[in-house]
DRENDREN-93549 format. One record per residue: x, y, z of N, C-alpha, C, O, CB in turn; residue in one letter; residue number from 0. Coordinates in steps of 0.02 Angstrom, whole numbers, padded with zeros to 5 digits, always signed. Each point is the difference from the previous one (the first is absolute). Glycine has a CB too. Example, Ala and Ser with C-alpha at 12.3 -4.5 7.8 and 13.67 -1.06 7.14 Angstrom:
# residues 2
<<+00660; -00284; +00390>; <-00045; +00059; +00000>; <+00045; +00060; +00000>; <+00052; -00001; +00033>; <-00147; -00058; +00029>; a; 0>,
<<+00077; +00112; -00098>; <+00042; +00059; +00003>; <-00039; +00055; +00037>; <+00025; +00055; +00008>; <+00034; -00087; -00116>; s; 1>,
END
This chain:
# residues 106
<<-00468; +00549; -00013>; <+00009; -00049; -00054>; <+00028; +00033; -00062>; <+00039; -00030; -00037>; <-00133; -00037; +00083>; l; 0>,
<<+00075; +00130; -00060>; <+00026; +00034; -00058>; <+00075; +00012; +00007>; <+00037; +00000; -00050>; <-00147; +00055; +00033>; s; 1>,
<<+00134; -00045; +00079>; <+00071; +00008; +00012>; <+00037; -00065; -00017>; <+00055; +00002; -00028>; <-00078; +00083; +00118>; e; 2>,
<<-00007; -00141; -00075>; <+00030; -00065; -00014>; <+00003; -00013; -00076>; <+00049; -00027; -00026>; <-00092; -00017; +00136>; c; 3>,
<<-00010; +00064; -00145>; <-00001; -00007; -00073>; <+00053; +00044; -00032>; <+00033; -00019; -00049>; <-00156; -00009; +00053>; l; 4>,
<<+00130; +00089; +00023>; <+00051; +00046; -00025>; <+00069; -00031; +00010>; <+00041; +00002; -00046>; <-00114; +00096; +00071>; f; 5>,
<<+00085; -00126; +00034>; <+00065; -00032; +00013>; <+00011; -00059; -00046>; <+00055; -00010; -00024>; <-00062; +00047; +00144>; f; 6>,
<<-00045; -00077; -00132>; <+00004; -00057; -00045>; <+00022; +00022; -00070>; <+00045; -00029; -00029>; <-00135; -00029; +00095>; f; 7>,
<<+00058; +00110; -00092>; <+00018; +00025; -00066>; <+00071; +00029; +00000>; <+00037; -00008; -00049>; <-00158; +00033; +00026>; e; 8>,
<<+00140; +00008; +00077>; <+00068; +00025; +00007>; <+00050; -00058; -00003>; <+00052; +00005; -00034>; <-00094; +00091; +00104>; f; 9>,
<<+00027; -00151; -00035>; <+00045; -00058; +00000>; <+00007; -00028; -00071>; <+00055; -00018; -00020>; <-00088; -00008; +00139>; c; 10>,
<<-00021; +00022; -00155>; <+00002; -00026; -00068>; <+00047; +00043; -00043>; <+00043; -00026; -00035>; <-00160; -00018; +00047>; v; 11>,
<<+00108; +00110; -00008>; <+00044; +00045; -00039>; <+00073; -00006; +00020>; <+00044; -00004; -00042>; <-00140; +00083; +00031>; r; 12>,
<<+00108; -00081; +00076>; <+00069; -00005; +00025>; <+00032; -00067; -00020>; <+00059; -00002; -00020>; <-00089; +00076; +00116>; e; 13>,
<<-00007; -00128; -00091>; <+00027; -00065; -00019>; <+00018; +00000; -00074>; <+00053; -00025; -00019>; <-00121; -00031; +00108>; l; 14>,
<<+00025; +00082; -00130>; <+00014; +00002; -00072>; <+00061; +00044; -00015>; <+00041; -00017; -00044>; <-00162; -00001; +00021>; r; 15>,
<<+00127; +00073; +00058>; <+00054; +00048; -00014>; <+00066; -00025; +00028>; <+00051; +00001; -00035>; <-00134; +00091; +00038>; r; 16>,
<<+00083; -00115; +00059>; <+00063; -00016; +00034>; <+00023; -00072; -00009>; <+00059; -00015; +00010>; <-00089; +00102; +00071>; k; 17>,
<<-00015; -00132; -00100>; <+00019; -00070; -00004>; <-00021; -00029; -00066>; <-00044; -00043; -00003>; <+00035; +00033; +00125>; m; 18>,
<<+00040; +00031; -00176>; <-00020; -00027; -00066>; <+00013; -00075; -00005>; <-00032; -00034; -00040>; <+00056; +00146; -00011>; p; 19>,
<<+00023; -00139; +00091>; <+00014; -00071; -00002>; <-00046; -00041; +00044>; <+00003; -00061; +00000>; <+00114; +00090; -00023>; g; 20>,
<<-00160; +00004; +00060>; <-00046; -00033; +00045>; <-00052; -00037; -00042>; <-00032; +00030; -00043>; <+00049; +00058; +00134>; f; 21>,
<<-00024; -00152; -00080>; <-00046; -00041; -00040>; <-00071; +00025; +00008>; <-00023; +00011; +00056>; <+00098; -00110; -00043>; h; 22>,
<<-00111; +00109; -00068>; <-00068; +00027; +00004>; <-00047; -00041; +00044>; <-00042; +00028; +00035>; <+00060; +00018; -00148>; p; 23>,
<<-00011; -00112; +00113>; <-00043; -00041; +00043>; <+00014; +00012; +00073>; <-00045; +00000; +00042>; <+00039; -00086; -00132>; l; 24>,
<<+00070; +00095; +00107>; <+00017; +00016; +00070>; <-00026; +00068; +00019>; <-00023; +00009; +00056>; <+00125; -00080; -00064>; q; 25>,
<<-00099; +00118; -00037>; <-00027; +00066; +00013>; <-00074; -00004; +00015>; <-00025; +00028; +00049>; <+00113; +00023; -00124>; r; 26>,
<<-00124; -00087; +00032>; <-00072; -00008; +00009>; <-00015; -00036; +00065>; <-00046; +00020; +00036>; <+00030; -00023; -00159>; q; 27>,
<<+00054; -00049; +00138>; <-00011; -00038; +00061>; <+00014; +00043; +00062>; <-00038; -00003; +00049>; <+00070; -00103; -00110>; e; 28>,
<<+00020; +00145; +00060>; <+00016; +00044; +00057>; <-00055; +00051; +00011>; <-00020; +00012; +00057>; <+00143; -00028; -00080>; a; 29>,
<<-00146; +00047; -00030>; <-00051; +00051; +00005>; <-00067; -00031; +00021>; <-00038; +00031; +00037>; <+00098; +00039; -00124>; l; 30>,
<<-00075; -00129; +00062>; <-00060; -00035; +00021>; <+00003; -00016; +00075>; <-00049; +00009; +00036>; <+00037; -00058; -00152>; l; 31>,
<<+00069; +00027; +00138>; <+00009; -00015; +00071>; <-00011; +00064; +00042>; <-00034; -00002; +00051>; <+00116; -00091; -00080>; l; 32>,
<<-00054; +00148; +00007>; <-00010; +00064; +00037>; <-00073; +00018; +00005>; <-00025; +00019; +00053>; <+00138; +00020; -00092>; y; 33>,
<<-00149; -00045; -00017>; <-00072; +00016; -00001>; <-00037; -00046; +00048>; <-00045; +00022; +00036>; <+00053; +00017; -00156>; r; 34>,
<<+00009; -00104; +00121>; <-00033; -00047; +00045>; <+00014; +00015; +00073>; <-00043; -00007; +00042>; <+00049; -00079; -00131>; e; 35>,
<<+00056; +00107; +00103>; <+00018; +00017; +00069>; <-00040; +00061; +00022>; <-00025; +00002; +00056>; <+00141; -00049; -00072>; v; 36>,
<<-00123; +00098; -00027>; <-00039; +00059; +00017>; <-00074; -00019; +00010>; <-00032; +00024; +00047>; <+00112; +00049; -00113>; v; 37>,
<<-00105; -00116; +00023>; <-00070; -00022; +00007>; <-00010; -00038; +00066>; <-00050; +00011; +00034>; <+00040; -00017; -00159>; k; 38>,
<<+00057; -00038; +00142>; <-00005; -00037; +00062>; <+00007; +00046; +00060>; <-00036; -00008; +00049>; <+00083; -00093; -00106>; l; 39>,
<<-00003; +00149; +00053>; <+00011; +00047; +00055>; <-00063; +00040; +00017>; <-00009; +00021; +00057>; <+00128; -00014; -00091>; a; 40>,
<<-00162; +00004; -00015>; <-00062; +00038; +00011>; <-00045; -00035; +00052>; <-00043; +00032; +00030>; <+00050; +00012; -00147>; q; 41>,
<<+00003; -00109; +00127>; <-00040; -00037; +00048>; <+00022; +00011; +00073>; <-00036; -00019; +00046>; <+00017; -00066; -00135>; r; 42>,
<<+00077; +00115; +00099>; <+00028; +00010; +00067>; <-00019; +00070; +00024>; <+00040; +00047; -00005>; <+00056; -00126; -00019>; f; 43>,
<<-00157; +00085; +00051>; <-00024; +00066; +00018>; <+00011; +00018; +00074>; <-00007; +00059; +00018>; <-00078; -00073; -00106>; v; 44>,
<<+00104; -00034; +00129>; <+00009; +00014; +00071>; <+00067; +00037; +00011>; <+00046; -00006; -00040>; <-00115; -00096; +00071>; w; 45>,
<<+00073; +00139; +00024>; <+00061; +00041; +00012>; <+00058; -00041; +00029>; <-00011; -00050; +00034>; <-00063; +00148; -00016>; p; 46>,
<<+00135; -00075; -00033>; <+00059; -00030; +00029>; <+00012; +00031; +00069>; <-00043; +00037; +00025>; <+00094; -00059; -00140>; d; 47>,
<<+00006; +00009; +00145>; <+00015; +00026; +00067>; <+00005; +00076; +00003>; <-00005; +00029; +00054>; <+00065; -00135; -00033>; e; 48>,
<<-00051; +00138; -00079>; <+00004; +00074; -00003>; <-00066; +00032; -00019>; <-00004; +00061; -00007>; <+00124; -00071; -00023>; n; 49>,
<<-00172; -00031; +00021>; <-00065; +00026; -00018>; <-00012; +00010; -00074>; <-00053; +00023; -00020>; <+00054; +00030; +00129>; g; 50>,
<<+00049; -00070; -00150>; <-00007; +00006; -00073>; <-00028; -00065; -00029>; <+00016; -00054; +00025>; <+00082; +00136; -00028>; q; 51>,
<<-00140; -00078; -00047>; <-00027; -00062; -00031>; <+00056; -00044; -00027>; <+00047; +00025; -00031>; <-00153; +00037; +00001>; p; 52>,
<<+00101; -00126; +00043>; <+00050; -00047; -00025>; <+00007; +00003; -00075>; <+00055; -00009; -00027>; <-00079; -00064; +00123>; w; 53>,
<<-00031; +00087; -00132>; <+00004; +00002; -00073>; <+00050; +00052; -00023>; <+00038; -00012; -00048>; <-00156; -00026; +00041>; r; 54>,
<<+00119; +00096; +00040>; <+00047; +00053; -00019>; <+00072; -00023; +00010>; <+00044; +00011; -00042>; <-00130; +00077; +00072>; d; 55>,
<<+00098; -00121; +00026>; <+00067; -00024; +00014>; <+00021; -00054; -00049>; <+00057; +00000; -00024>; <-00074; +00027; +00144>; r; 56>,
<<-00029; -00073; -00135>; <+00017; -00055; -00047>; <+00013; +00027; -00070>; <+00047; -00023; -00033>; <-00117; -00055; +00102>; l; 57>,
<<+00029; +00124; -00091>; <+00010; +00030; -00066>; <+00066; +00037; -00002>; <+00037; -00005; -00049>; <-00161; +00014; +00032>; i; 58>,
<<+00139; +00030; +00068>; <+00062; +00037; +00003>; <+00060; -00047; -00001>; <+00049; +00013; -00036>; <-00107; +00077; +00100>; r; 59>,
<<+00055; -00144; -00025>; <+00055; -00049; +00001>; <+00008; -00036; -00066>; <+00056; -00012; -00023>; <-00074; -00002; +00145>; d; 60>,
<<-00038; -00004; -00153>; <+00003; -00032; -00066>; <+00030; +00046; -00052>; <+00041; -00020; -00041>; <-00142; -00049; +00071>; a; 61>,
<<+00080; +00132; -00028>; <+00027; +00049; -00047>; <+00075; +00007; +00009>; <+00038; +00002; -00049>; <-00148; +00059; +00049>; r; 62>,
<<+00132; -00058; +00063>; <+00071; +00006; +00013>; <+00039; -00061; -00025>; <+00054; +00007; -00028>; <-00080; +00063; +00128>; q; 63>,
<<-00002; -00129; -00090>; <+00032; -00061; -00024>; <+00007; +00000; -00075>; <+00052; -00018; -00027>; <-00099; -00044; +00125>; e; 64>,
<<-00005; +00083; -00133>; <+00002; +00003; -00072>; <+00049; +00054; -00024>; <+00036; -00009; -00049>; <-00154; -00033; +00044>; f; 65>,
<<+00117; +00099; +00039>; <+00047; +00054; -00017>; <+00072; -00024; +00008>; <+00042; +00013; -00043>; <-00127; +00073; +00080>; e; 66>,
<<+00099; -00121; +00019>; <+00067; -00023; +00012>; <+00022; -00053; -00050>; <+00060; -00010; -00012>; <-00077; +00034; +00133>; d; 67>,
<<-00030; -00058; -00150>; <+00015; -00056; -00045>; <-00001; +00020; -00074>; <+00017; -00041; -00043>; <-00064; -00037; +00129>; s; 68>,
<<+00027; +00138; -00101>; <-00011; +00017; -00071>; <+00064; +00004; -00042>; <-00003; -00001; -00061>; <-00097; +00063; +00099>; k; 69>,
<<+00157; -00057; -00005>; <+00062; +00004; -00039>; <+00034; -00068; -00008>; <+00053; -00004; -00031>; <-00039; +00120; +00072>; l; 70>,
<<-00044; -00168; -00015>; <+00028; -00068; -00007>; <-00010; -00022; -00072>; <-00055; +00004; -00027>; <+00031; -00033; +00149>; i; 71>,
<<+00078; +00004; -00153>; <-00004; -00024; -00068>; <+00013; -00074; -00007>; <-00010; -00028; -00054>; <+00047; +00140; +00019>; t; 72>,
<<-00016; -00144; +00089>; <+00012; -00073; -00001>; <-00067; -00036; -00001>; <-00039; +00003; +00047>; <+00147; +00011; +00016>; d; 73>,
<<-00122; -00048; -00119>; <-00065; -00034; -00009>; <-00015; -00051; +00054>; <-00058; -00006; +00021>; <+00071; +00024; -00141>; g; 74>,
<<+00038; -00054; +00142>; <-00011; -00052; +00052>; <-00019; +00032; +00066>; <-00045; -00024; +00035>; <+00127; -00052; -00093>; e; 75>,
<<-00048; +00130; +00076>; <-00017; +00036; +00062>; <-00069; +00030; -00003>; <-00037; -00002; +00050>; <+00157; +00027; -00033>; l; 76>,
<<-00139; +00002; -00074>; <-00067; +00027; -00009>; <-00051; -00055; +00009>; <-00050; +00009; +00035>; <+00094; +00080; -00114>; i; 77>,
<<-00032; -00146; +00048>; <-00047; -00057; +00007>; <-00007; -00023; +00072>; <-00055; -00016; +00023>; <+00085; -00019; -00139>; a; 78>,
<<+00027; +00033; +00152>; <-00002; -00019; +00071>; <-00041; +00050; +00041>; <-00039; -00021; +00044>; <+00151; -00034; -00057>; k; 79>,
<<-00103; +00119; +00000>; <-00037; +00051; +00038>; <-00075; -00005; -00016>; <-00041; +00006; +00046>; <+00142; +00070; -00047>; k; 80>,
<<-00119; -00086; -00061>; <-00070; -00007; -00018>; <-00029; -00062; +00033>; <-00055; +00002; +00027>; <+00075; +00056; -00137>; i; 81>,
<<+00016; -00113; +00107>; <-00023; -00062; +00031>; <-00008; +00010; +00076>; <-00051; -00021; +00028>; <+00108; -00048; -00118>; f; 82>,
<<-00008; +00099; +00122>; <-00005; +00013; +00072>; <-00059; +00044; +00018>; <-00033; -00012; +00050>; <+00155; +00000; -00044>; g; 83>,
<<-00135; +00062; -00047>; <-00058; +00043; +00011>; <-00065; -00037; -00006>; <-00045; +00009; +00040>; <+00111; +00085; -00082>; g; 84>,
<<-00070; -00137; -00009>; <-00061; -00042; -00009>; <-00011; -00046; +00059>; <-00056; -00006; +00025>; <+00072; +00010; -00150>; r; 85>,
<<+00038; -00037; +00147>; <-00006; -00046; +00057>; <-00024; +00038; +00062>; <-00045; -00024; +00035>; <+00136; -00049; -00084>; v; 86>,
<<-00062; +00130; +00062>; <-00020; +00040; +00059>; <-00073; +00021; -00005>; <-00036; -00003; +00049>; <+00154; +00044; -00037>; a; 87>,
<<-00139; -00020; -00071>; <-00068; +00023; -00008>; <-00048; -00059; +00008>; <-00052; +00007; +00033>; <+00090; +00084; -00110>; m; 88>,
<<-00022; -00148; +00049>; <-00043; -00059; +00008>; <-00005; -00022; +00073>; <-00052; -00023; +00022>; <+00082; -00013; -00139>; e; 89>,
<<+00024; +00042; +00153>; <+00001; -00017; +00071>; <-00046; +00046; +00040>; <-00037; -00022; +00044>; <+00155; -00020; -00056>; e; 90>,
<<-00116; +00107; -00004>; <-00044; +00048; +00034>; <-00073; -00016; -00015>; <-00042; +00002; +00044>; <+00132; +00086; -00051>; i; 91>,
<<-00105; -00104; -00056>; <-00069; -00017; -00019>; <-00022; -00062; +00038>; <-00056; -00003; +00026>; <+00072; +00054; -00140>; i; 92>,
<<+00028; -00102; +00117>; <-00017; -00062; +00034>; <-00015; +00013; +00074>; <-00049; -00026; +00027>; <+00121; -00039; -00108>; r; 93>,
<<-00030; +00104; +00112>; <-00011; +00015; +00072>; <-00064; +00040; +00010>; <-00036; -00011; +00049>; <+00160; +00009; -00030>; k; 94>,
<<-00139; +00048; -00064>; <-00062; +00038; +00006>; <-00061; -00046; -00007>; <-00049; +00008; +00037>; <+00107; +00094; -00083>; m; 95>,
<<-00054; -00148; +00000>; <-00055; -00048; -00010>; <-00009; -00045; +00061>; <-00056; -00015; +00020>; <+00077; +00017; -00144>; e; 96>,
<<+00035; -00023; +00153>; <-00005; -00042; +00061>; <-00033; +00038; +00056>; <-00043; -00026; +00035>; <+00147; -00035; -00069>; e; 97>,
<<-00084; +00124; +00044>; <-00029; +00041; +00053>; <-00075; +00012; -00013>; <-00041; -00005; +00046>; <+00153; +00060; -00027>; k; 98>,
<<-00128; -00040; -00081>; <-00070; +00012; -00017>; <-00043; -00062; +00011>; <-00055; +00005; +00026>; <+00093; +00082; -00109>; r; 99>,
<<-00013; -00145; +00062>; <-00039; -00061; +00008>; <-00006; -00018; +00074>; <-00050; -00030; +00020>; <+00088; -00010; -00135>; s; 100>,
<<+00011; +00057; +00156>; <-00004; -00012; +00072>; <-00050; +00046; +00033>; <-00031; -00019; +00050>; <+00148; -00018; -00052>; g; 101>,
<<-00125; +00096; -00024>; <-00048; +00047; +00028>; <-00071; -00017; -00021>; <-00046; +00007; +00040>; <+00135; +00082; -00041>; i; 102>,
<<-00098; -00111; -00060>; <-00066; -00013; -00028>; <-00030; -00066; +00024>; <-00061; -00006; +00002>; <+00094; +00073; -00101>; i; 103>,
<<+00008; -00117; +00117>; <-00025; -00065; +00020>; <-00050; +00007; +00058>; <+00011; +00038; +00046>; <+00097; -00092; -00083>; k; 104>,
<<-00164; +00016; +00033>; <-00051; +00004; +00053>; <+00022; -00032; +00064>; <-00037; +00000; +00049>; <-00049; +00000; -00136>; p; 105>,
END
C-alpha cells in the first residue's frame, strides 16, 4: 500500500509539472479514481492463472493505464477516460455484489 501511495504522490507531482493546462478538477478526479481502483483491487486476493494475486495484476495494469495517459492534455479525452474508468469500476463492484448475494442467500 505504501508503494501505491508513493506512486499517487508521484503522479500528482508529474501532473503539476508536465501538464500545467490540465484542469485541477480533472487532475483531482483522475487521482481519486486511481486511489479507488487500488482500494478495490485490494479485495482481489485469489491467484490468477500464473499464481500471482489478482490485486497485484490489477494495480500494475491500472498504474500502466495512468502512466500511459499522463501526457494527454485534451480535456475532453481526459474526461472520457475518467468516465470510462468509473463505469468499469462500478461494473466490477456490481458484479461482485451480485456474486456475493448469490453466495450468501439461504
